[in-house]
DOSE-744230 format. One record per residue (C-alpha): residue in three letters; x, y negated, z. Coordinates in Angstrom, 2 decimals. Last residue first. Layout:
BEGIN
+-----+---------+---------+---------+
|   r |      c1 |      c2 |      c3 |
+-----+---------+---------+---------+
| ALA |       X |       Y |       Z |
...
+-----+---------+---------+---------+
END
This chain:
BEGIN
+-----+---------+---------+---------+
|   r |      c1 |      c2 |      c3 |
+-----+---------+---------+---------+
| CYS |   47.34 |  -14.48 |   14.11 |
| SER |   45.49 |  -13.55 |   10.92 |
| CYS |   43.00 |  -16.32 |   11.27 |
| SER |   39.57 |  -16.53 |    9.74 |
| ARG |   36.98 |  -19.04 |    8.56 |
| ARG |   39.34 |  -21.99 |    8.18 |
| THR |   37.92 |  -25.05 |    6.25 |
| ALA |   40.10 |  -26.11 |    3.54 |
| THR |   41.76 |  -29.58 |    3.15 |
| SER |   43.23 |  -29.96 |   -0.33 |
| CYS |   46.32 |  -31.61 |   -1.66 |
| SER |   47.47 |  -32.97 |   -5.08 |
| ARG |   50.34 |  -32.36 |   -7.50 |
| ALA |   49.13 |  -28.86 |   -7.87 |
| ILE |   52.33 |  -27.05 |   -8.21 |
| SER |   53.36 |  -28.78 |   -4.88 |
| ALA |   50.67 |  -27.21 |   -2.94 |
| CYS |   49.38 |  -28.70 |    0.17 |
| ALA |   47.15 |  -27.14 |    2.61 |
| THR |   45.87 |  -29.04 |    5.57 |
| THR |   44.18 |  -26.96 |    8.29 |
| SER |   40.68 |  -27.49 |    9.60 |
| ARG |   39.31 |  -26.22 |   12.91 |
| ARG |   36.69 |  -23.50 |   12.68 |
| SER |   36.32 |  -23.44 |   16.44 |
| SER |   35.76 |  -19.65 |   16.82 |
| SER |   37.99 |  -18.63 |   14.08 |
| CYS |   40.55 |  -21.31 |   14.99 |
| HIS |   41.18 |  -19.72 |   18.33 |
| THR |   44.85 |  -20.62 |   17.94 |
| CYS |   45.35 |  -22.27 |   14.60 |
| SER |   48.39 |  -24.35 |   15.57 |
| ARG |   50.06 |  -27.46 |   14.59 |
| MET |   47.88 |  -29.39 |   12.32 |
| ALA |   44.64 |  -28.23 |   14.01 |
| GLY |   46.04 |  -29.31 |   17.35 |
| ARG |   46.61 |  -32.96 |   16.18 |
| PRO |   43.03 |  -33.18 |   15.14 |
| GLN |   42.76 |  -33.87 |   11.24 |
| ARG |   41.57 |  -37.20 |   10.20 |
| GLN |   45.08 |  -38.64 |    9.33 |
| ARG |   45.77 |  -35.48 |    7.15 |
| ALA |   42.63 |  -36.13 |    5.11 |
| ARG |   43.75 |  -39.71 |    4.68 |
| THR |   47.01 |  -38.67 |    3.36 |
| CYS |   45.39 |  -36.05 |    0.90 |
| ARG |   42.90 |  -38.76 |   -0.39 |
| THR |   45.94 |  -41.01 |   -1.07 |
| ARG |   47.80 |  -38.37 |   -2.89 |
| ALA |   44.88 |  -37.53 |   -4.98 |
| SER |   44.15 |  -41.04 |   -6.00 |
| ARG |   47.95 |  -41.64 |   -6.88 |
| PRO |   47.93 |  -38.65 |   -9.30 |
| ARG |   50.80 |  -36.32 |   -8.56 |
| SER |   54.34 |  -37.09 |   -9.26 |
| PRO |   56.34 |  -34.07 |  -10.58 |
| ALA |   57.10 |  -31.60 |   -7.92 |
| THR |   59.50 |  -31.97 |   -5.11 |
| ARG |   57.20 |  -33.20 |   -2.41 |
| ALA |   57.87 |  -30.46 |   -0.01 |
| THR |   55.25 |  -27.88 |    0.88 |
| SER |   53.01 |  -27.35 |    3.83 |
| THR |   51.37 |  -24.00 |    4.35 |
| ARG |   49.23 |  -23.01 |    7.19 |
| GLY |   47.74 |  -19.37 |    7.23 |
| CYS |   48.40 |  -18.86 |   10.84 |
| ALA |   51.26 |  -16.21 |   10.42 |
| ARG |   52.71 |  -18.39 |    7.46 |
| SER |   53.39 |  -21.29 |    9.80 |
| ARG |   57.20 |  -21.20 |   10.29 |
| SER |   57.53 |  -20.03 |    6.61 |
| ALA |   55.57 |  -22.88 |    5.29 |
| ARG |   57.95 |  -25.37 |    7.16 |
| ARG |   60.95 |  -23.72 |    5.51 |
| GLY |   59.24 |  -23.75 |    2.07 |
| GLY |   58.38 |  -27.35 |    2.41 |
| ARG |   61.98 |  -28.22 |    2.66 |
| GLY |   62.49 |  -27.01 |   -0.96 |
| LEU |   59.45 |  -25.44 |   -2.83 |
| LYS |   61.46 |  -23.18 |   -5.07 |
| SER |   62.24 |  -20.71 |   -2.37 |
| ARG |   58.65 |  -20.42 |   -1.49 |
| GLY |   57.69 |  -18.68 |   -4.67 |
| GLY |   57.46 |  -19.49 |   -8.45 |
| ALA |   54.71 |  -22.08 |   -8.52 |
| ALA |   52.14 |  -19.16 |   -9.15 |
| ALA |   53.39 |  -17.70 |   -5.89 |
| ILE |   52.66 |  -20.94 |   -4.11 |
| ALA |   49.17 |  -20.94 |   -5.49 |
| ARG |   48.69 |  -17.33 |   -4.34 |
| GLU |   49.66 |  -18.29 |   -0.82 |
| VAL |   47.36 |  -21.29 |   -0.90 |
| LEU |   44.42 |  -19.21 |   -2.13 |
| GLU |   45.04 |  -16.73 |    0.66 |
| SER |   45.04 |  -19.49 |    3.32 |
| ALA |   41.85 |  -20.91 |    1.99 |
| ALA |   39.94 |  -17.61 |    2.28 |
| PRO |   39.23 |  -15.84 |   -1.04 |
| LEU |   36.27 |  -17.06 |   -3.42 |
| ASP |   35.11 |  -14.31 |   -5.80 |
| GLN |   36.09 |  -11.43 |   -3.51 |
| ASN |   38.03 |   -8.36 |   -4.88 |
| ASP |   41.28 |   -9.07 |   -3.38 |
| ALA |   39.65 |   -9.46 |    0.05 |
| LYS |   37.99 |   -5.98 |   -0.39 |
| PRO |   34.23 |   -5.43 |   -0.89 |
| ALA |   33.49 |   -7.48 |   -3.94 |
| PRO |   34.19 |   -5.94 |   -7.36 |
| VAL |   34.79 |   -8.68 |  -10.14 |
| PRO |   38.29 |   -9.56 |   -9.01 |
| ALA |   40.33 |   -6.67 |  -10.61 |
| ALA |   43.26 |   -5.77 |   -8.33 |
| THR |   41.93 |   -2.79 |   -6.54 |
| HIS |   40.73 |   -0.30 |   -9.19 |
| SER |   38.57 |    2.55 |   -9.35 |
| PRO |   37.68 |    3.67 |  -12.92 |
| VAL |   34.43 |    2.65 |  -14.27 |
| ASP |   32.93 |    5.29 |  -16.62 |
| PRO |   29.95 |    5.79 |  -14.13 |
| GLY |   30.17 |    8.67 |  -11.90 |
| ALA |   30.66 |   12.51 |  -11.62 |
| GLY |   29.44 |   13.32 |  -15.07 |
| HIS |   26.16 |   13.28 |  -17.07 |
| TRP |   23.36 |   11.55 |  -15.12 |
| PRO |   20.00 |   12.89 |  -16.34 |
| GLU |   17.87 |   10.14 |  -17.66 |
| ASP |   14.68 |    8.85 |  -16.25 |
| LEU |   15.90 |    5.41 |  -17.29 |
| ILE |   15.14 |    3.56 |  -13.93 |
| ILE |   15.87 |    6.50 |  -11.89 |
| PRO |   19.03 |    7.77 |  -13.49 |
| TRP |   20.08 |    4.07 |  -13.80 |
| LEU |   19.70 |    3.50 |  -10.00 |
| GLN |   22.55 |    5.39 |   -8.26 |
| ALA |   25.33 |    4.82 |  -10.87 |
| GLY |   24.12 |    1.44 |  -11.25 |
| LEU |   24.75 |    0.69 |   -7.54 |
| LYS |   28.48 |    1.53 |   -7.78 |
| GLY |   29.52 |    0.23 |  -11.08 |
| ILE |   30.59 |   -3.19 |  -10.07 |
| GLN |   30.33 |   -3.52 |   -6.34 |
| THR |   27.11 |   -4.98 |   -5.04 |
| LEU |   25.91 |   -2.27 |   -2.82 |
| ALA |   29.56 |   -1.36 |   -1.81 |
| THR |   29.39 |   -4.29 |    0.34 |
| PRO |   29.93 |   -8.24 |   -0.23 |
| SER |   28.91 |  -10.40 |    2.78 |
| ALA |   25.27 |  -10.52 |    3.66 |
| ASN |   22.31 |  -12.67 |    2.60 |
| ALA |   21.46 |  -10.18 |   -0.18 |
| LEU |   20.28 |  -10.50 |   -3.89 |
| VAL |   19.79 |   -7.47 |   -6.12 |
| VAL |   19.02 |   -7.74 |   -9.82 |
| PHE |   18.09 |   -4.89 |  -12.21 |
| GLY |   18.19 |   -4.12 |  -15.89 |
| ALA |   16.47 |   -2.37 |  -18.66 |
| HIS |   16.10 |   -2.95 |  -22.59 |
| ARG |   17.48 |    0.47 |  -23.25 |
| ASP |   20.09 |   -0.77 |  -25.84 |
| PRO |   20.91 |   -3.95 |  -23.81 |
| LEU |   21.58 |   -2.07 |  -20.58 |
| PHE |   21.46 |   -4.63 |  -17.66 |
| SER |   23.07 |   -5.73 |  -14.38 |
| VAL |   22.88 |   -8.63 |  -12.08 |
| ILE |   24.62 |   -8.37 |   -8.58 |
| ALA |   24.35 |  -10.39 |   -5.57 |
| SER |   26.37 |  -11.17 |   -2.32 |
| LEU |   26.46 |  -13.84 |    0.42 |
| GLY |   27.61 |  -14.24 |    3.94 |
| THR |   31.32 |  -14.76 |    3.22 |
| SER |   31.79 |  -14.63 |   -0.48 |
| GLY |   30.21 |  -12.61 |   -3.36 |
| GLY |   28.85 |  -12.48 |   -6.92 |
| ASN |   28.35 |   -9.63 |   -9.26 |
| HIS |   28.40 |   -9.20 |  -12.88 |
| GLU |   27.09 |   -6.65 |  -15.23 |
| VAL |   26.61 |   -5.60 |  -18.97 |
| VAL |   26.30 |   -1.90 |  -19.17 |
| ALA |   26.95 |   -0.26 |  -22.59 |
| HIS |   25.25 |    3.07 |  -22.70 |
| GLY |   27.17 |    6.45 |  -23.25 |
| ASN |   26.18 |    7.86 |  -19.79 |
| TRP |   27.34 |    4.69 |  -18.28 |
| ARG |   29.85 |    2.26 |  -19.94 |
| TYR |   31.59 |   -0.79 |  -18.95 |
| VAL |   31.24 |   -4.59 |  -19.38 |
| ALA |   31.90 |   -7.52 |  -17.04 |
| TRP |   30.09 |  -10.76 |  -17.71 |
| GLY |   30.82 |  -14.50 |  -17.89 |
| LEU |   32.06 |  -14.07 |  -21.58 |
| ALA |   33.09 |  -10.43 |  -21.96 |
| TYR |   35.32 |   -8.68 |  -19.52 |
| SER |   36.52 |   -4.98 |  -19.92 |
| LEU |   36.22 |   -1.87 |  -17.69 |
| GLY |   37.10 |    1.63 |  -18.43 |
| GLU |   40.77 |    1.55 |  -19.25 |
| ASN |   41.52 |   -1.58 |  -17.29 |
| ILE |   40.72 |   -5.28 |  -17.37 |
| GLN |   40.52 |   -5.55 |  -21.09 |
| ALA |   39.55 |   -8.96 |  -22.44 |
| HIS |   36.89 |   -9.88 |  -25.01 |
| PRO |   34.10 |   -7.20 |  -24.61 |
| ALA |   30.82 |   -8.30 |  -26.06 |
| THR |   28.27 |   -9.84 |  -23.76 |
| LEU |   28.49 |  -13.43 |  -24.97 |
| GLU |   28.74 |  -12.31 |  -28.68 |
| HIS |   25.50 |  -10.12 |  -28.28 |
| LEU |   23.72 |  -13.01 |  -26.77 |
| THR |   24.71 |  -15.32 |  -29.58 |
| ALA |   23.60 |  -12.64 |  -32.18 |
| GLU |   20.19 |  -12.36 |  -30.51 |
| ARG |   19.97 |  -16.21 |  -30.63 |
| VAL |   18.77 |  -17.66 |  -27.34 |
| PHE |   15.27 |  -18.34 |  -25.89 |
| ARG |   13.17 |  -16.90 |  -28.76 |
| ARG |    9.58 |  -16.80 |  -27.64 |
| GLY |    7.46 |  -13.77 |  -26.98 |
| ASP |    7.32 |  -14.22 |  -23.12 |
| PHE |   11.22 |  -14.55 |  -23.11 |
| LEU |   13.25 |  -13.27 |  -25.85 |
| GLY |   17.10 |  -13.03 |  -25.76 |
| ASP |   17.52 |   -9.53 |  -26.54 |
| SER |   14.87 |   -8.29 |  -24.22 |
| ALA |   17.02 |   -7.24 |  -21.34 |
| LEU |   18.51 |  -10.80 |  -21.00 |
| MET |   15.17 |  -12.38 |  -21.11 |
| ARG |   13.75 |  -10.10 |  -18.58 |
| LEU |   16.81 |  -10.65 |  -16.25 |
| TRP |   16.52 |  -14.41 |  -16.21 |
| ASN |   12.64 |  -14.01 |  -15.42 |
| THR |   13.33 |  -11.64 |  -12.67 |
| MET |   16.00 |  -14.18 |  -11.38 |
| ASP |   13.38 |  -16.67 |  -10.80 |
| LYS |   11.13 |  -14.41 |   -8.83 |
| ILE |   14.13 |  -13.02 |   -6.87 |
| SER |   14.85 |  -16.60 |   -5.75 |
| SER |   17.95 |  -18.76 |   -7.02 |
| ALA |   21.04 |  -20.35 |   -5.83 |
| ILE |   23.81 |  -21.47 |   -8.36 |
| ALA |   27.35 |  -22.38 |   -6.98 |
| GLY |   29.79 |  -19.95 |   -8.50 |
| ALA |   31.95 |  -20.78 |  -11.52 |
| PRO |   30.14 |  -23.75 |  -12.80 |
| ALA |   30.08 |  -25.04 |   -9.09 |
| MET |   33.85 |  -25.32 |   -8.74 |
| VAL |   33.66 |  -28.68 |   -6.79 |
| GLY |   30.45 |  -27.72 |   -5.16 |
| LEU |   31.54 |  -24.32 |   -4.15 |
| SER |   34.00 |  -26.02 |   -1.78 |
| ALA |   31.28 |  -26.03 |    0.91 |
| VAL |   31.62 |  -22.32 |    1.41 |
| VAL |   28.09 |  -21.35 |    2.67 |
| PRO |   27.95 |  -21.20 |    6.44 |
| VAL |   28.22 |  -17.99 |    8.39 |
| ALA |   25.65 |  -16.54 |   10.94 |
| GLN |   27.04 |  -13.45 |   12.80 |
| TRP |   25.03 |  -10.28 |   12.56 |
| ALA |   25.72 |   -7.97 |   15.55 |
| VAL |   28.00 |   -5.20 |   16.87 |
| GLY |   30.36 |   -4.29 |   14.16 |
| ASP |   31.02 |   -7.85 |   13.05 |
| TRP |   28.45 |   -8.10 |   10.36 |
| ALA |   28.54 |  -11.21 |    8.35 |
| TYR |   25.47 |  -13.30 |    7.70 |
| GLY |   24.19 |  -15.87 |    5.35 |
| ILE |   21.20 |  -17.94 |    6.31 |
| VAL |   18.64 |  -17.75 |    3.47 |
| GLY |   16.97 |  -20.69 |    1.72 |
| ASP |   13.33 |  -21.69 |    1.66 |
| ASN |   13.62 |  -23.90 |    4.61 |
| GLY |   16.52 |  -25.83 |    3.26 |
| LEU |   19.03 |  -24.71 |    0.84 |
| HIS |   21.64 |  -27.10 |    2.24 |
| VAL |   24.71 |  -25.90 |   -0.03 |
| SER |   24.08 |  -23.39 |   -2.62 |
| SER |   23.97 |  -25.87 |   -5.33 |
| THR |   22.73 |  -25.78 |   -8.96 |
| ARG |   19.14 |  -25.01 |   -8.07 |
| SER |   16.50 |  -22.27 |   -8.77 |
| ALA |   12.97 |  -22.49 |   -7.33 |
| THR |   11.37 |  -23.47 |  -10.60 |
| MET |   13.03 |  -20.79 |  -12.86 |
| GLY |   10.36 |  -21.29 |  -15.45 |
| LEU |   12.62 |  -19.64 |  -18.18 |
| PRO |   12.58 |  -22.97 |  -20.38 |
| ALA |   13.15 |  -25.06 |  -17.19 |
| PHE |   15.87 |  -23.07 |  -15.58 |
| ILE |   17.92 |  -22.57 |  -18.80 |
| LYS |   18.54 |  -25.73 |  -20.98 |
| THR |   17.15 |  -28.43 |  -18.62 |
| GLU |   18.46 |  -27.25 |  -15.23 |
| ILE |   21.67 |  -25.83 |  -16.50 |
| VAL |   22.60 |  -28.81 |  -18.56 |
| LYS |   21.46 |  -31.15 |  -15.71 |
| ASP |   23.87 |  -29.46 |  -13.31 |
| TRP |   26.63 |  -29.43 |  -15.72 |
| THR |   26.29 |  -33.26 |  -15.98 |
| THR |   25.45 |  -35.29 |  -19.07 |
| HIS |   26.75 |  -36.30 |  -22.33 |
| TYR |   25.61 |  -32.98 |  -24.04 |
| ALA |   29.28 |  -32.34 |  -25.11 |
| ARG |   30.46 |  -33.52 |  -21.76 |
| ALA |   28.47 |  -30.97 |  -19.84 |
| VAL |   29.58 |  -28.28 |  -22.15 |
| ALA |   33.18 |  -29.21 |  -21.36 |
| GLU |   32.50 |  -29.51 |  -17.61 |
| GLY |   31.29 |  -25.94 |  -17.65 |
| ALA |   34.27 |  -24.75 |  -19.65 |
| ALA |   36.37 |  -26.45 |  -16.93 |
| THR |   34.57 |  -24.73 |  -14.18 |
| VAL |   35.13 |  -21.33 |  -16.06 |
| MET |   38.80 |  -22.05 |  -16.26 |
| ALA |   39.05 |  -23.07 |  -12.65 |
| ASN |   37.38 |  -19.84 |  -11.40 |
| SER |   40.17 |  -17.90 |  -12.99 |
| TYR |   40.42 |  -14.12 |  -13.36 |
| GLN |   43.64 |  -13.00 |  -15.20 |
| TYR |   43.03 |  -10.46 |  -17.95 |
| SER |   46.02 |   -9.84 |  -20.15 |
| ALA |   47.91 |  -10.98 |  -23.30 |
| ARG |   45.82 |  -13.87 |  -24.38 |
| PHE |   48.44 |  -16.37 |  -23.24 |
| ARG |   51.45 |  -14.59 |  -21.65 |
| ALA |   51.07 |  -13.79 |  -18.04 |
| ALA |   51.51 |  -15.29 |  -14.64 |
| PRO |   50.93 |  -18.91 |  -15.86 |
| VAL |   52.48 |  -21.77 |  -13.74 |
| ALA |   49.72 |  -23.96 |  -12.44 |
| GLY |   48.39 |  -26.99 |  -14.48 |
| ILE |   44.84 |  -25.51 |  -14.72 |
| ALA |   44.65 |  -25.33 |  -10.88 |
| ALA |   45.82 |  -28.96 |  -10.10 |
| ARG |   44.09 |  -30.83 |  -13.10 |
| LEU |   40.93 |  -28.87 |  -12.53 |
| TYR |   40.75 |  -29.58 |   -8.73 |
| ASP |   41.36 |  -33.32 |   -9.45 |
| GLU |   38.70 |  -33.32 |  -12.04 |
| ARG |   36.24 |  -31.69 |   -9.72 |
| THR |   37.10 |  -34.28 |   -7.06 |
| LEU |   39.65 |  -33.16 |   -4.32 |
| VAL |   39.48 |  -34.42 |   -0.83 |
| GLY |   36.05 |  -35.36 |   -0.21 |
| PRO |   34.80 |  -31.94 |   -0.93 |
| GLU |   37.29 |  -29.13 |   -0.14 |
| ALA |   38.62 |  -27.36 |   -3.31 |
| ALA |   40.59 |  -24.51 |   -2.06 |
| LEU |   43.28 |  -24.16 |   -4.78 |
| ASP |   42.80 |  -21.66 |   -7.52 |
| ALA |   45.35 |  -19.09 |   -8.67 |
| TYR |   42.68 |  -16.32 |   -8.36 |
| ALA |   44.39 |  -14.18 |  -10.88 |
| LYS |   47.41 |  -16.14 |  -12.40 |
| LEU |   46.70 |  -18.19 |  -15.32 |
| GLY |   47.31 |  -16.33 |  -18.60 |
| THR |   44.45 |  -17.85 |  -20.51 |
| ARG |   42.53 |  -14.41 |  -20.82 |
| HIS |   39.78 |  -15.02 |  -18.37 |
| SER |   36.78 |  -14.42 |  -20.74 |
| LEU |   35.26 |  -17.68 |  -20.27 |
| MET |   38.54 |  -19.68 |  -20.68 |
| ASP |   39.53 |  -17.78 |  -23.81 |
| ARG |   36.17 |  -18.49 |  -25.44 |
| LEU |   36.25 |  -22.15 |  -24.51 |
| THR |   39.45 |  -22.26 |  -26.57 |
| VAL |   43.26 |  -22.38 |  -25.78 |
| GLN |   45.53 |  -22.77 |  -28.78 |
| ALA |   47.65 |  -25.95 |  -27.91 |
| ASP |   47.70 |  -25.51 |  -24.20 |
| ALA |   48.64 |  -21.81 |  -24.54 |
| ASP |   51.59 |  -22.78 |  -26.77 |
| ARG |   52.60 |  -25.68 |  -24.30 |
| ASP |   52.39 |  -23.47 |  -21.18 |
| ARG |   51.89 |  -25.94 |  -18.38 |
| MET |   48.25 |  -26.26 |  -19.25 |
| LYS |   46.68 |  -29.64 |  -19.70 |
| PHE |   43.06 |  -30.73 |  -19.63 |
| TYR |   42.72 |  -34.52 |  -18.74 |
| PRO |   41.11 |  -35.36 |  -22.00 |
| LEU |   38.37 |  -33.03 |  -21.48 |
| TRP |   35.82 |  -32.65 |  -24.49 |
| ARG |   38.04 |  -31.99 |  -27.53 |
| HIS |   40.88 |  -30.83 |  -25.32 |
| PRO |   38.82 |  -27.88 |  -24.42 |
| SER |   39.44 |  -26.51 |  -27.86 |
| ASP |   36.36 |  -25.42 |  -29.55 |
| ASP |   36.10 |  -21.73 |  -30.53 |
| LEU |   32.88 |  -21.22 |  -28.31 |
| SER |   31.59 |  -23.95 |  -30.67 |
| LEU |   29.97 |  -27.20 |  -29.82 |
| VAL |   26.54 |  -29.16 |  -30.22 |
| GLY |   25.38 |  -27.08 |  -33.16 |
| GLU |   22.10 |  -26.08 |  -31.41 |
| ASP |   23.13 |  -22.48 |  -31.34 |
| GLU |   26.53 |  -23.32 |  -29.94 |
| ALA |   24.96 |  -25.39 |  -27.26 |
| LEU |   22.81 |  -22.21 |  -26.30 |
| GLY |   26.04 |  -20.27 |  -26.09 |
| ILE |   27.67 |  -22.80 |  -23.99 |
| ALA |   24.77 |  -22.77 |  -21.61 |
| MET |   24.83 |  -18.89 |  -21.62 |
| ALA |   28.40 |  -18.97 |  -20.59 |
| THR |   27.68 |  -21.30 |  -17.63 |
| PHE |   24.70 |  -19.04 |  -16.69 |
| ALA |   26.92 |  -15.93 |  -16.85 |
| LYS |   29.40 |  -17.66 |  -14.58 |
| THR |   26.66 |  -18.27 |  -11.96 |
| CYS |   26.66 |  -14.47 |  -11.20 |
| SER |   29.93 |  -15.65 |   -9.47 |
| GLY |   28.01 |  -16.61 |   -6.34 |
| ILE |   24.24 |  -15.84 |   -6.29 |
| PRO |   23.31 |  -18.03 |   -3.28 |
| PHE |   19.87 |  -16.84 |   -2.26 |
| VAL |   16.43 |  -18.77 |   -2.36 |
| THR |   13.49 |  -17.19 |   -0.77 |
| ASP |   10.51 |  -17.49 |   -3.12 |
| PHE |    9.71 |  -13.69 |   -3.26 |
| THR |    9.91 |  -13.75 |    0.55 |
| VAL |   12.63 |  -12.62 |    3.06 |
| PRO |   11.25 |  -12.60 |    6.47 |
| LEU |   11.88 |  -15.19 |    9.40 |
| GLN |   13.05 |  -13.18 |   12.44 |
| HIS |   13.71 |  -16.36 |   14.50 |
| GLU |   17.33 |  -15.70 |   15.19 |
| VAL |   17.81 |  -13.51 |   12.24 |
| GLU |   17.10 |  -15.96 |    9.24 |
| ARG |   16.33 |  -14.50 |    5.72 |
| VAL |   14.95 |  -11.27 |    7.09 |
| GLY |   14.58 |   -7.70 |    5.86 |
| ARG |   13.01 |   -6.37 |    2.63 |
| VAL |   11.98 |   -7.95 |   -0.58 |
| ASP |   10.31 |   -6.11 |   -3.63 |
| LEU |    9.81 |   -6.28 |   -7.35 |
| ALA |   10.00 |   -3.01 |   -9.09 |
| VAL |    9.20 |   -1.73 |  -12.58 |
| VAL |    8.58 |   -5.24 |  -14.08 |
| GLN |    7.67 |   -4.61 |  -17.78 |
| GLY |    9.64 |   -5.96 |  -20.79 |
| ASP |   11.03 |   -2.48 |  -21.80 |
| ARG |   12.38 |   -1.83 |  -18.32 |
| VAL |   12.77 |   -4.23 |  -15.50 |
| VAL |   13.94 |   -4.07 |  -11.88 |
| ALA |   13.90 |   -6.64 |   -9.31 |
| VAL |   15.27 |   -6.66 |   -5.68 |
| ALA |   15.42 |   -8.89 |   -2.55 |
| LEU |   17.34 |   -8.04 |    0.55 |
| GLY |   17.75 |   -9.39 |    4.05 |
| ALA |   19.91 |   -8.72 |    7.07 |
| ILE |   22.35 |   -6.23 |    5.49 |
| HIS |   23.95 |   -3.80 |    7.92 |
| LEU |   25.54 |   -1.53 |    5.43 |
| LYS |   23.71 |    1.71 |    6.56 |
| GLU |   20.44 |   -0.28 |    6.99 |
| ARG |   20.43 |   -1.95 |    3.56 |
| GLN |   21.69 |    1.31 |    1.92 |
| LEU |   18.70 |    3.20 |    3.29 |
| GLU |   16.38 |    0.49 |    2.14 |
| LEU |   18.00 |    0.54 |   -1.22 |
| LEU |   17.36 |    4.24 |   -1.83 |
| TYR |   13.73 |    4.14 |   -0.59 |
| MET |   13.24 |    1.01 |   -2.70 |
| ILE |   14.24 |    2.71 |   -5.84 |
| ARG |   12.30 |    6.03 |   -5.17 |
| ASP |    9.19 |    3.90 |   -4.47 |
| ALA |    9.65 |    1.74 |   -7.52 |
| ARG |   10.02 |    4.79 |   -9.68 |
| PRO |    6.40 |    5.78 |   -9.18 |
| ASP |    5.32 |    2.44 |  -10.88 |
| ALA |    2.36 |    0.44 |   -9.35 |
| ARG |    1.40 |   -1.62 |  -12.23 |
| ALA |    2.77 |   -5.03 |  -13.26 |
| ALA |    1.01 |   -7.31 |  -15.75 |
| PRO |    3.48 |   -8.87 |  -18.17 |
| ALA |    5.37 |  -11.64 |  -16.59 |
| SER |    3.97 |  -15.31 |  -16.71 |
| CYS |    2.09 |  -14.73 |  -13.45 |
| LEU |    5.37 |  -13.93 |  -11.55 |
| VAL |    4.97 |  -10.75 |   -9.68 |
| LEU |    2.78 |  -11.00 |   -6.53 |
| ALA |    0.87 |   -7.75 |   -7.42 |
| LEU |    4.10 |   -5.77 |   -7.11 |
| LEU |    4.28 |   -6.78 |   -3.45 |
| GLY |    0.74 |   -5.46 |   -2.80 |
| ALA |    1.44 |   -2.31 |   -4.32 |
| LEU |    4.67 |   -1.88 |   -2.32 |
| ARG |    2.75 |   -2.43 |    0.95 |
| MET |   -0.06 |    0.15 |   -0.10 |
+-----+---------+---------+---------+
END
């Protein structure tokens, strides 16, 4: 009875939903996983051949007052945002506004990579498929009020590359953010307005927004399980600076519309939303991650039972999501959760359990054709797999991209003394950074409590700030600490 009632609340624009026996099996499986993995709240949608097979919500959006998850509850979707940014560029190409093979220099005069050949040849296609050569996750923490989005992009894009251009997959939030800025410039507006007018409005995604900060009464509270109880955790504020790579928040109702369009070759309610050829281009493999997994444009791609699976997850402290669909079977699912990433939203894991039920197709083999890997950033559970690592980890990787601590002069000695607490201060030996960024950094330092600059004792509980400076970036960022290795 409960399931039938929930299915009756499907979007009025969706084809009439009937109680489907597969829904009971799907939700039984997911409820077991929710309890096992200590997920506070969950929202699920499954579609097949244009029909909604399952639409359900479980658990709470706020633990303290036991407020339930509803169909209108808004969840941050993390890096599932990347597919929206890629779609916006695909739609712009359909309209003749730009091309995937445009150089970012056409739209972003400040765009400059350290590798001259890469800088001369790079395209929006390269940026969306993570094949520019920038070191995986070599993004600086982008704390609001310290770095503007342009400052952040200048810093991260100018890092020393870790691989030859187009030679390997290197995950970069900065490159996707820059691609989002490029399509915004092409439309003479902001990335937020492009997403709202070109995607949210046509698909009837009325609850969706381009920011995961301050979600209000309709939004979830994010939680991390500490082994005993759920601990509330705030959304990473720096998502605002790298919004095109991970800031969208949406409800399961809205995400059902997004999924229906994707699984219907770009059609929505009988209308053409995006050209079928464009959607195929966005979901075609462009960069190989490993033997069984590739990256398209804002999507990961692998095979299950001979079918191409197009999928992406999102995850950070207190949030996780996954969107997956099979183009040839016109089927897909979305799962949103207000919990830190778990196996439930790891690439390839949930599909291995759901596809046999959704497609009523025997499962051939011991698992999906996705080999296990620890370095690829798309899966979520481990630190190396999270979309947005902790600030200290970002700084360490940024230093590595610069060539190591030995090349950072006096700052390397200071950094070595504070490595245990995740504090890193580097020497001012790099080329001069923009004056405005230097000024903001200086003011940020002056605002920090003296104890926060010298010690991170008890920083997990007090969430003090630590100032992180990277000479490769030619600017500084103040990143809120959420954990401490000491």
